[in-house]
C-alpha positions as a printed NumPy array, in Angstrom:
array([[  -0.945,   -7.589,  -22.532],
       [  -3.786,   -5.153,  -23.387],
       [  -2.802,   -1.634,  -22.245],
       [  -6.15 ,   -0.047,  -23.146],
       [  -8.919,   -0.228,  -25.793],
       [ -10.909,    2.509,  -27.619],
       [ -13.31 ,    2.939,  -30.46 ],
       [ -12.275,    4.708,  -33.663],
       [ -13.567,    5.27 ,  -37.166],
       [ -11.108,    3.611,  -39.546],
       [ -10.991,    4.129,  -43.316],
       [ -10.427,    0.762,  -45.017],
       [ -10.485,   -0.455,  -48.584],
       [ -14.148,   -1.291,  -48.003],
       [ -15.058,    2.125,  -46.698],
       [ -15.21 ,    3.699,  -43.225],
       [ -15.937,    1.416,  -40.282],
       [ -16.125,    1.832,  -36.533],
       [ -13.691,   -0.541,  -34.868],
       [ -12.357,   -1.353,  -31.501],
       [  -8.621,   -0.588,  -31.209],
       [  -6.603,   -2.651,  -28.771],
       [  -3.211,   -1.254,  -27.726],
       [  -0.875,   -3.99 ,  -26.652],
       [   2.3  ,   -3.627,  -24.643],
       [   5.012,   -5.992,  -23.453],
       [   5.788,   -6.406,  -19.735],
       [   9.522,   -6.328,  -20.398],
       [   9.251,   -3.395,  -22.846],
       [   6.476,   -1.166,  -21.676],
       [   7.375,    1.694,  -24.061],
       [   6.829,   -0.505,  -27.072],
       [   3.195,   -0.665,  -28.231],
       [   1.246,   -2.079,  -31.16 ],
       [  -2.335,   -1.341,  -32.18 ],
       [  -4.697,   -3.981,  -33.586],
       [  -8.268,   -3.607,  -34.74 ],
       [ -11.095,   -5.983,  -35.641],
       [ -12.492,   -4.317,  -38.786],
       [  -9.749,   -5.572,  -41.102],
       [  -6.516,   -7.497,  -40.91 ],
       [  -4.555,   -4.422,  -41.911],
       [  -2.445,   -2.686,  -39.223],
       [  -3.389,    0.823,  -38.104],
       [  -1.279,    3.777,  -37.093],
       [  -1.73 ,    5.843,  -33.887],
       [  -3.711,    9.007,  -34.403],
       [  -4.461,    7.994,  -38.052],
       [  -7.874,    7.179,  -39.445],
       [  -6.69 ,    5.069,  -42.372],
       [  -5.41 ,    1.554,  -42.159],
       [  -2.207,    0.284,  -43.813],
       [  -3.927,   -1.129,  -46.902],
       [  -5.257,    2.356,  -47.83 ],
       [  -1.862,    3.945,  -47.207],
       [  -0.186,    1.428,  -49.509],
       [  -2.894,    1.92 ,  -52.159],
       [  -2.483,    5.695,  -52.023],
       [   1.279,    5.319,  -52.33 ],
       [   1.022,    3.114,  -55.375],
       [  -1.565,    5.385,  -57.052],
       [   0.544,    8.467,  -56.56 ],
       [   4.066,    7.238,  -56.925],
       [   3.708,    4.284,  -59.32 ],
       [   0.685,    5.269,  -61.46 ],
       [   1.622,    9.019,  -61.288],
       [  -1.933,   10.019,  -60.381],
       [  -2.636,   13.557,  -59.101],
       [  -4.115,   14.042,  -55.638],
       [  -7.612,   14.985,  -56.946],
       [  -7.517,   11.968,  -59.197],
       [  -6.737,    9.687,  -56.264],
       [  -9.477,   11.442,  -54.299],
       [ -11.998,   10.676,  -57.049],
       [ -10.735,    7.092,  -57.443],
       [ -11.142,    6.491,  -53.685],
       [ -14.502,    8.231,  -53.463],
       [ -15.867,    5.885,  -56.157],
       [ -15.022,    3.08 ,  -53.738],
       [ -16.71 ,    4.687,  -50.764],
       [ -13.478,    6.127,  -49.288],
       [ -13.61 ,    9.883,  -48.541],
       [ -10.302,   11.597,  -47.89 ],
       [  -9.114,   15.162,  -48.303],
       [  -6.213,   15.974,  -50.652],
       [  -4.217,   16.941,  -47.578],
       [  -4.732,   13.451,  -46.072],
       [  -3.732,   11.876,  -49.407],
       [  -0.509,   13.929,  -49.367],
       [   0.283,   12.814,  -45.772],
       [  -0.513,    9.185,  -46.332],
       [   1.524,    8.985,  -49.557],
       [   4.492,   10.483,  -47.72 ],
       [   3.982,    7.939,  -44.91 ],
       [   4.116,    5.218,  -47.518],
       [   7.566,    6.428,  -48.715],
       [   8.934,    6.854,  -45.191],
       [   7.743,    3.399,  -44.079],
       [   9.176,    1.663,  -47.14 ],
       [  12.542,    3.407,  -46.614],
       [  12.603,    1.983,  -43.088],
       [  11.69 ,   -1.472,  -44.433],
       [  14.531,   -1.158,  -47.01 ],
       [  16.995,   -0.065,  -44.259],
       [  16.099,   -3.16 ,  -42.275],
       [  17.103,   -5.403,  -45.205],
       [  20.83 ,   -4.649,  -45.048],
       [  21.736,   -8.274,  -44.256],
       [  19.712,   -9.566,  -47.232],
       [  21.36 ,   -7.027,  -49.555],
       [  24.795,   -7.864,  -48.247],
       [  24.088,  -11.594,  -48.727],
       [  23.067,  -10.999,  -52.359],
       [  26.271,   -8.986,  -53.008],
       [  28.42 ,  -11.74 ,  -51.443],
       [  26.69 ,  -14.451,  -53.552],
       [  27.65 ,  -12.525,  -56.668],
       [  31.202,  -12.047,  -55.491],
       [  31.005,   -8.31 ,  -55.113],
       [  29.251,   -5.337,  -56.59 ],
       [  29.614,   -2.475,  -59.049],
       [  28.729,    0.737,  -57.212],
       [  27.158,    3.508,  -59.285],
       [  27.156,    6.894,  -57.55 ],
       [  25.085,    9.669,  -58.969],
       [  23.859,   13.058,  -57.865],
       [  21.471,   15.358,  -59.601],
       [  20.062,   18.821,  -58.944],
       [  18.668,   21.86 ,  -60.794],
       [  19.404,   25.531,  -60.49 ],
       [  21.593,   25.395,  -57.454],
       [  19.136,   23.313,  -55.451],
       [  19.993,   20.43 ,  -53.119],
       [  21.358,   17.201,  -54.581],
       [  19.475,   13.931,  -54.742],
       [  22.345,   11.529,  -54.182],
       [  21.918,    7.876,  -55.05 ],
       [  24.037,    4.76 ,  -54.559],
       [  23.016,    1.899,  -56.821],
       [  24.269,   -1.687,  -57.111],
       [  24.991,   -1.934,  -60.823],
       [  24.608,   -5.639,  -61.566],
       [  20.997,   -5.907,  -60.445],
       [  20.084,   -2.181,  -60.448],
       [  19.129,   -2.136,  -56.711],
       [  19.206,    1.295,  -55.069],
       [  21.234,    0.789,  -51.905],
       [  20.819,    4.269,  -50.481],
       [  19.571,    7.653,  -51.495],
       [  19.78 ,   10.95 ,  -49.61 ],
       [  19.299,   14.653,  -49.967],
       [  22.452,   16.65 ,  -49.55 ],
       [  23.384,   20.365,  -49.992],
       [  25.912,   19.699,  -52.756],
       [  28.302,   17.08 ,  -54.181],
       [  31.194,   18.541,  -52.194],
       [  33.487,   16.014,  -50.506],
       [  32.282,   16.927,  -47.006],
       [  28.746,   15.913,  -47.852],
       [  29.479,   12.829,  -49.942],
       [  32.166,   11.218,  -47.842],
       [  29.946,   10.453,  -44.819],
       [  27.465,    8.629,  -47.048],
       [  30.195,    6.526,  -48.707],
       [  31.731,    5.772,  -45.31 ],
       [  28.421,    4.477,  -43.908],
       [  28.03 ,    2.311,  -47.087],
       [  31.556,    0.884,  -46.526],
       [  30.856,   -0.032,  -42.947],
       [  27.939,   -2.192,  -43.984],
       [  28.841,   -3.524,  -47.403],
       [  32.619,   -3.157,  -47.671],
       [  34.42 ,   -2.028,  -50.82 ],
       [  32.92 ,   -2.52 ,  -54.321],
       [  34.733,   -4.076,  -57.256],
       [  34.44 ,   -0.845,  -59.32 ],
       [  32.947,    2.567,  -58.738],
       [  31.098,    4.211,  -61.695],
       [  30.777,    7.989,  -61.219],
       [  30.535,   11.223,  -63.143],
       [  33.391,   13.702,  -63.401],
       [  32.597,   15.952,  -60.422],
       [  35.641,   16.735,  -58.27 ],
       [  33.865,   16.095,  -54.996],
       [  32.835,   12.619,  -56.082],
       [  36.355,   11.716,  -57.217],
       [  37.942,   12.91 ,  -53.926],
       [  35.317,   11.172,  -51.73 ],
       [  35.553,    7.874,  -53.643],
       [  39.386,    7.984,  -53.581],
       [  39.584,    8.703,  -49.858],
       [  36.893,    6.151,  -48.872],
       [  37.806,    3.37 ,  -51.33 ],
       [  41.523,    3.956,  -51.971],
       [  42.064,    0.568,  -53.658],
       [  38.897,    0.509,  -55.756],
       [  39.221,    1.467,  -59.477],
       [  36.951,    4.319,  -60.616],
       [  35.227,    4.293,  -63.963],
       [  34.006,    7.681,  -65.079],
       [  30.671,    7.8  ,  -66.741],
       [  31.294,    7.771,  -70.519],
       [  28.117,    9.711,  -71.23 ],
       [  29.251,   12.568,  -68.961],
       [  32.675,   12.454,  -70.574],
       [  31.239,   12.875,  -74.067],
       [  28.833,   15.541,  -72.748],
       [  31.822,   17.554,  -71.487],
       [  33.365,   17.297,  -74.891],
       [  30.146,   18.49 ,  -76.381],
       [  30.12 ,   21.485,  -74.078],
       [  33.811,   22.384,  -74.902],
       [  33.692,   21.742,  -78.671],
       [  30.175,   22.42 ,  -79.853],
       [  28.724,   25.244,  -77.767],
       [  30.912,   28.138,  -78.834],
       [  30.924,   27.36 ,  -82.599],
       [  27.147,   26.87 ,  -82.471],
       [  26.721,   30.32 ,  -80.94 ],
       [  28.723,   31.809,  -83.795],
       [  26.725,   29.937,  -86.375],
       [  23.548,   31.218,  -84.76 ],
       [  24.7  ,   34.855,  -84.754],
       [  25.361,   34.816,  -88.506],
       [  22.081,   33.084,  -89.35 ],
       [  20.161,   35.509,  -87.118],
       [  21.573,   38.435,  -89.119],
       [  19.504,   37.213,  -92.075],
       [  16.318,   37.464,  -89.975],
       [  15.51 ,   34.018,  -91.2  ],
       [  13.01 ,   33.134,  -88.435],
       [  10.82 ,   36.191,  -88.915],
       [  10.95 ,   35.826,  -92.745],
       [   9.908,   32.2  ,  -92.537],
       [   7.092,   32.906,  -90.065],
       [   5.698,   35.468,  -92.538],
       [   4.889,   32.639,  -94.922],
       [   2.526,   31.137,  -92.323],
       [   0.257,   34.182,  -92.503],
       [  -1.203,   33.235,  -95.887],
       [  -4.415,   31.224,  -95.791],
       [  -4.27 ,   27.644,  -96.899],
       [  -6.797,   26.199,  -99.277],
       [  -6.773,   22.538, -100.278],
       [  -8.806,   22.978, -103.466],
       [  -7.804,   21.816, -106.911],
       [  -5.943,   25.067, -107.736],
       [  -2.197,   24.282, -108.17 ],
       [  -1.01 ,   27.522, -106.692],
       [  -3.02 ,   26.973, -103.509],
       [  -1.566,   23.478, -103.204],
       [   1.939,   24.82 , -103.655],
       [   1.238,   27.488, -101.041],
       [   0.287,   24.647,  -98.647],
       [   3.582,   22.933,  -99.565],
       [   5.484,   26.088,  -98.664],
       [   3.721,   26.16 ,  -95.314],
       [   4.797,   22.561,  -94.566],
       [   8.312,   23.457,  -95.617],
       [   8.375,   26.428,  -93.3  ],
       [   7.113,   24.314,  -90.402],
       [   9.951,   21.807,  -91.154],
       [  12.518,   24.597,  -91.164],
       [  11.303,   26.275,  -87.921],
       [  10.792,   23.092,  -85.877],
       [  14.456,   22.84 ,  -84.66 ],
       [  14.323,   26.447,  -83.464],
       [  10.938,   26.179,  -81.795],
       [  11.73 ,   22.865,  -80.098],
       [  15.309,   23.639,  -79.113],
       [  16.755,   20.498,  -80.645],
       [  19.739,   19.071,  -78.617],
       [  22.597,   16.805,  -79.324],
       [  23.102,   15.188,  -75.869],
       [  22.453,   18.109,  -73.512],
       [  23.403,   21.223,  -75.519],
       [  21.013,   22.881,  -77.942],
       [  22.093,   22.658,  -81.589],
       [  18.984,   23.949,  -83.341],
       [  20.727,   26.157,  -85.86 ],
       [  22.935,   23.54 ,  -87.431],
       [  19.901,   21.197,  -87.6  ],
       [  18.07 ,   23.995,  -89.295],
       [  20.925,   24.506,  -91.729],
       [  20.753,   20.766,  -92.613],
       [  17.106,   21.232,  -93.366],
       [  17.696,   24.446,  -95.342],
       [  19.908,   22.451,  -97.727],
       [  17.269,   19.751,  -98.124],
       [  14.399,   22.153,  -98.666],
       [  16.355,   24.475, -100.986],
       [  16.974,   21.548, -103.381],
       [  13.238,   20.705, -103.459],
       [  12.286,   24.367, -103.933],
       [  14.674,   24.604, -106.887],
       [  13.031,   21.513, -108.449],
       [   9.562,   23.012, -107.989],
       [  10.556,   26.36 , -109.516],
       [  12.125,   24.473, -112.441],
       [   8.89 ,   22.496, -112.974],
       [   6.769,   25.657, -112.727],
       [   8.998,   27.454, -115.24 ],
       [   8.781,   24.594, -117.766],
       [   4.971,   24.742, -117.434],
       [   4.718,   28.588, -117.55 ],
       [   3.712,   28.878, -113.924],
       [   4.958,   31.598, -111.562],
       [   4.459,   31.186, -107.805],
       [   5.518,   34.192, -105.756],
       [   5.781,   32.291, -102.403],
       [   8.185,   29.743, -103.886],
       [  10.371,   32.452, -105.421],
       [  10.522,   34.308, -102.064],
       [  11.284,   31.149, -100.134],
       [  14.065,   30.401, -102.661],
       [  15.602,   33.858, -102.12 ],
       [  15.263,   33.493,  -98.334],
       [  17.104,   30.15 ,  -98.262],
       [  19.662,   31.121, -100.919],
       [  20.854,   34.145,  -98.885],
       [  21.726,   31.82 ,  -95.996],
       [  23.392,   29.158,  -98.159],
       [  25.525,   31.686,  -99.951],
       [  26.826,   33.321,  -96.733],
       [  30.464,   32.188,  -96.441],
       [  30.674,   32.841,  -92.674],
       [  27.641,   30.585,  -92.023],
       [  29.121,   27.904,  -94.22 ],
       [  32.461,   28.119,  -92.381],
       [  30.977,   27.53 ,  -88.892],
       [  28.513,   24.946,  -90.32 ],
       [  31.407,   22.986,  -91.741],
       [  33.322,   23.057,  -88.424],
       [  30.289,   21.968,  -86.454],
       [  29.314,   19.316,  -88.967],
       [  32.744,   17.678,  -88.849],
       [  32.924,   17.969,  -85.007],
       [  29.523,   16.308,  -84.567],
       [  30.521,   13.653,  -87.067],
       [  33.589,   12.776,  -85.001],
       [  31.662,   12.852,  -81.695],
       [  28.913,   10.674,  -83.115],
       [  31.465,    8.126,  -84.247],
       [  32.995,    8.1  ,  -80.732],
       [  29.558,    7.595,  -79.17 ],
       [  28.822,    4.706,  -81.593],
       [  32.066,    3.013,  -80.622],
       [  31.361,    3.547,  -76.901],
       [  27.819,    2.087,  -77.367],
       [  26.153,    5.329,  -76.219],
       [  24.95 ,    6.524,  -79.614],
       [  21.843,    8.57 ,  -80.358],
       [  20.435,    5.639,  -82.411],
       [  19.997,    3.662,  -79.155],
       [  18.61 ,    6.765,  -77.431],
       [  21.225,    6.115,  -74.705],
       [  19.514,    2.849,  -73.828],
       [  21.691,    0.27 ,  -72.054],
       [  23.451,   -2.386,  -74.112],
       [  23.648,   -5.768,  -72.249],
       [  27.046,   -5.582,  -70.51 ],
       [  27.993,   -8.995,  -71.856],
       [  27.673,   -7.742,  -75.459],
       [  30.499,   -5.209,  -75.005],
       [  34.054,   -6.473,  -75.396],
       [  36.346,   -3.942,  -73.724],
       [  39.382,   -4.898,  -75.857],
       [  37.391,   -4.487,  -79.015],
       [  36.199,   -1.018,  -77.892],
       [  39.73 ,    0.006,  -76.958],
       [  41.034,   -0.984,  -80.373],
       [  38.268,    0.768,  -82.294],
       [  38.669,    3.964,  -80.17 ],
       [  42.407,    4.017,  -80.771],
       [  41.937,    3.638,  -84.529],
       [  39.197,    6.299,  -84.549],
       [  41.294,    8.827,  -82.574],
       [  44.179,    8.286,  -85.011],
       [  41.883,    8.933,  -87.954],
       [  40.454,   12.032,  -86.355],
       [  43.96 ,   13.395,  -85.892],
       [  44.789,   12.664,  -89.519],
       [  41.649,   14.274,  -90.832],
       [  42.291,   17.33 ,  -88.64 ],
       [  45.704,   17.778,  -90.133],
       [  44.341,   17.413,  -93.653],
       [  41.559,   19.989,  -93.073],
       [  43.96 ,   22.334,  -91.193],
       [  42.97 ,   25.432,  -89.22 ],
       [  40.345,   24.975,  -86.481],
       [  40.081,   21.273,  -87.285],
       [  43.603,   20.583,  -86.01 ],
       [  42.719,   22.245,  -82.729],
       [  39.403,   20.322,  -82.329],
       [  41.004,   16.952,  -83.229],
       [  43.77 ,   17.67 ,  -80.744],
       [  41.291,   18.543,  -78.013],
       [  39.462,   15.25 ,  -78.537],
       [  42.598,   13.192,  -78.424],
       [  43.971,   15.09 ,  -75.391],
       [  40.649,   14.531,  -73.48 ],
       [  40.749,   10.832,  -74.139],
       [  44.401,   10.454,  -73.238],
       [  44.06 ,   12.364,  -69.963],
       [  41.11 ,   10.172,  -68.822],
       [  42.046,    6.866,  -70.613],
       [  42.527,    4.79 ,  -67.44 ],
       [  39.261,    6.084,  -65.989],
       [  37.301,    5.583,  -69.191],
       [  38.317,    1.952,  -69.695],
       [  38.698,    0.322,  -66.315],
       [  39.451,   -3.448,  -66.851],
       [  36.609,   -5.814,  -66.027],
       [  37.11 ,   -7.154,  -62.436],
       [  37.786,  -10.859,  -62.102],
       [  35.56 ,  -12.861,  -59.722],
       [  36.092,  -16.634,  -59.325],
       [  38.144,  -16.685,  -62.481],
       [  35.476,  -14.945,  -64.609],
       [  35.265,  -11.399,  -65.839],
       [  32.428,   -9.266,  -64.487],
       [  31.051,   -7.159,  -67.298],
       [  29.508,   -3.853,  -66.183],
       [  27.9  ,   -0.671,  -67.561],
       [  30.413,    2.131,  -67.935],
       [  27.912,    4.928,  -67.521],
       [  25.178,    6.085,  -65.135],
       [  22.533,    6.348,  -67.776],
       [  20.238,    3.914,  -66.013],
       [  20.157,    6.14 ,  -62.955],
       [  19.887,    9.336,  -65.063],
       [  17.015,    7.855,  -67.124],
       [  15.145,    6.949,  -63.949],
       [  15.713,   10.488,  -62.645],
       [  14.402,   11.958,  -65.908],
       [  11.253,    9.752,  -65.791],
       [  10.656,   10.826,  -62.216],
       [  11.003,   14.537,  -63.15 ],
       [   8.712,   14.052,  -66.106],
       [   6.039,   12.361,  -63.96 ],
       [   6.269,   15.165,  -61.376],
       [   6.083,   17.858,  -64.075],
       [   2.967,   16.288,  -65.561],
       [   1.398,   16.001,  -62.11 ],
       [   2.301,   19.425,  -60.639],
       [   3.473,   21.677,  -63.488],
       [   6.931,   22.853,  -64.525],
       [   7.26 ,   25.495,  -61.805],
       [   6.907,   22.894,  -59.048],
       [   9.155,   20.207,  -60.487],
       [  12.341,   21.211,  -58.76 ],
       [  10.706,   21.603,  -55.38 ],
       [   8.939,   18.221,  -55.664],
       [  12.19 ,   16.535,  -56.621],
       [  13.861,   17.984,  -53.492],
       [  10.87 ,   16.81 ,  -51.42 ],
       [  10.599,   13.242,  -52.694],
       [  13.511,   12.448,  -55.142],
       [  15.589,   10.394,  -52.667],
       [  12.586,    8.53 ,  -51.268],
       [  11.305,    7.678,  -54.774],
       [  14.702,    6.337,  -55.757],
       [  14.462,    3.803,  -52.825],
       [  10.822,    2.998,  -53.606],
       [  11.787,    2.082,  -57.13 ],
       [  13.246,   -1.113,  -55.672],
       [   9.736,   -2.343,  -55.08 ],
       [   9.351,   -2.956,  -58.834],
       [  12.8  ,   -4.558,  -59.255],
       [  12.286,   -8.263,  -59.833],
       [  15.54 ,   -9.264,  -58.237],
       [  14.761,   -7.093,  -55.177],
       [  11.345,   -8.752,  -54.91 ],
       [  12.832,  -12.241,  -55.104],
       [  16.025,  -11.85 ,  -53.145],
       [  15.42 ,   -9.026,  -50.642],
       [  11.663,   -9.238,  -50.036],
       [  11.533,  -13.044,  -50.231],
       [  10.002,  -13.262,  -46.753],
       [   7.332,  -10.625,  -47.368],
       [   3.998,  -12.185,  -47.891],
       [   1.873,   -9.108,  -47.003],
       [   3.467,   -5.723,  -47.378],
       [   1.236,   -4.123,  -44.732],
       [   2.463,   -6.448,  -42.002],
       [   6.132,   -5.899,  -43.104],
       [   5.649,   -2.129,  -42.812],
       [   3.79 ,   -2.219,  -39.52 ],
       [   6.885,   -2.586,  -37.231],
       [   7.933,    0.871,  -38.261],
       [   4.639,    2.628,  -37.499],
       [   5.841,    3.955,  -34.125],
       [   8.839,    5.485,  -35.918],
       [   6.649,    7.745,  -38.082],
       [   6.462,   10.789,  -35.839],
       [  10.249,   10.999,  -35.731],
       [  10.589,   10.088,  -39.376],
       [   8.205,   12.88 ,  -40.391],
       [  10.093,   15.348,  -38.137],
       [  13.462,   14.376,  -39.691],
       [  11.982,   14.566,  -43.19 ],
       [  10.665,   18.132,  -42.735],
       [  13.833,   19.2  ,  -40.936],
       [  16.032,   18.02 ,  -43.783],
       [  13.896,   19.829,  -46.38 ],
       [  13.168,   23.118,  -44.711],
       [  14.406,   26.075,  -46.673],
       [  16.803,   28.786,  -45.674],
       [  14.039,   31.283,  -45.094],
       [  13.05 ,   32.218,  -41.492],
       [   9.59 ,   30.908,  -40.625],
       [   7.861,   34.326,  -40.824],
       [   4.912,   34.97 ,  -43.146],
       [   5.722,   37.395,  -45.893],
       [   2.952,   39.837,  -44.951],
       [   4.462,   40.086,  -41.416],
       [   8.11 ,   40.594,  -42.412],
       [   8.003,   44.36 ,  -42.688],
       [   6.3  ,   44.637,  -39.32 ],
       [   9.123,   42.461,  -37.84 ],
       [  11.802,   44.651,  -39.459],
       [  10.21 ,   47.883,  -38.199],
       [   9.529,   46.539,  -34.697],
       [  13.136,   45.257,  -34.381],
       [  14.669,   48.704,  -35.234],
       [  12.157,   50.538,  -32.919],
       [  12.982,   48.258,  -29.952],
       [  16.717,   48.572,  -30.618],
       [  16.422,   52.369,  -30.545],
       [  14.509,   52.288,  -27.297],
       [  16.087,   52.813,  -23.841],
       [  15.533,   49.257,  -22.612],
       [  18.084,   47.556,  -20.36 ],
       [  20.297,   44.854,  -22.092],
       [  18.257,   42.055,  -20.529],
       [  14.939,   43.53 ,  -21.591],
       [  16.31 ,   44.324,  -24.997],
       [  17.361,   40.786,  -25.688],
       [  14.01 ,   39.38 ,  -24.614],
       [  12.096,   41.874,  -26.746],
       [  14.217,   41.149,  -29.829],
       [  13.868,   37.395,  -29.312],
       [  10.133,   37.769,  -29.114],
       [  10.037,   39.812,  -32.364],
       [  12.202,   37.374,  -34.281],
       [  10.603,   34.272,  -32.845],
       [  14.05 ,   32.831,  -32.243],
       [  16.395,   32.337,  -29.3  ],
       [  19.72 ,   34.189,  -29.412],
       [  22.373,   34.222,  -26.642],
       [  22.836,   37.447,  -24.774],
       [  26.473,   37.702,  -25.875],
       [  25.336,   37.824,  -29.535],
       [  23.634,   41.18 ,  -28.976],
       [  25.937,   44.241,  -29.206]])
């Protein structure tokens, strides 16, 4: 029945319209209400002046097309829709919260899909920056559907276990768990799914080897190259003016400038291997290449009675580095280490050549990989013994790391209905999605705001990504003809959802403006030093701090 009606201005996709709002209630459930309006077919929200179509549009523009708020504002204004950037922020958040509720209501559909496939591969992944909170994601690995995502303080067992336990209550145990090497994840997965095999992410495993075997030797290589003041000497060549006329010396001067740019690029761009910077060994590779070309140019100039001072100086600059025995020693160690690690990555199908892109699971034969890795590890050990010294230690470290994690690195393919289920043995898909989200946020808000924005929206964006998953569209949203109507049942939940959202993301700071903090500190001390009675003292201190504290807490 109609509880009451009122008039309200509603912003629709066709501009702002005055409409009559009818609030309907049920006799048997008087607390449940829905609002309908006659301006459009789109649902409306209580105390909100935009209809659902506009909210969905704003969400797509901001979260899918990565538009900034002022760009969305201009886009909407061109279509006769006038909204403040604050309203755009609020409506885009509403879109995320409503879709999460819709997703949570689809547990039965997701479970049915998992059962039809005979089980699931569960990828668990958490990411954070600079000690911030963790965006923790559970993904179904065969169809890449994000099952759940949450914001937690850390990957400690006490925070991860409750999430895995809730997952188990609804979906049961997965066929295999794919996780990184964090201790908290291992303990939580083992305690929650005691009979489920755990595959560690092979990318994280190789990354840990990179940290252990590459970082220290690269620091030493850097320290010896820096002693030659190579960077400053190379930059000095850039100070000369370039002229592209027909004079040979000017053209060779331009060549030197290009060579210098080529040599400085790894340092200026902080070139990495997987995650660790290796700019100095990359620069050394380039020094060897350029030095050979410089020698050929000097030889040509000599045979043609031409002397070019810049070329001679560049030759001396590079020669001093190449003739340094300490630099060559650490370069040789790093070069061989990276050669071995690159071969391991190639055999694991996580090589740089594929830019860590996913291979189709069915193209990877586990037995073939096991055989090739065994042969490669044997050869690495043999080469280490032949080269002696540090090489023996590095080869041994590589072999020991593989042996200690062998069962976790190569979990057998599970068997379902007599057939092997191939699966990805890394979390690169999730990590790539996370990197793309960070990049989009950085482009939209700037580097300084990226971490804060990821904490604000990272988990919600992970769930929203399902909306563009074709299997999710077909299997989970099969009954959704109009997204606005499917989101409308959760409209009344929004006040509580917003409250929970802000509560989960509030910082550790007390809600006192910075310019008032010194006044609060001074007032607190002055009141404490006064001769007030205990009861009056407590009330005064509570008033100053804006917080309630029990009497027994005051001494």
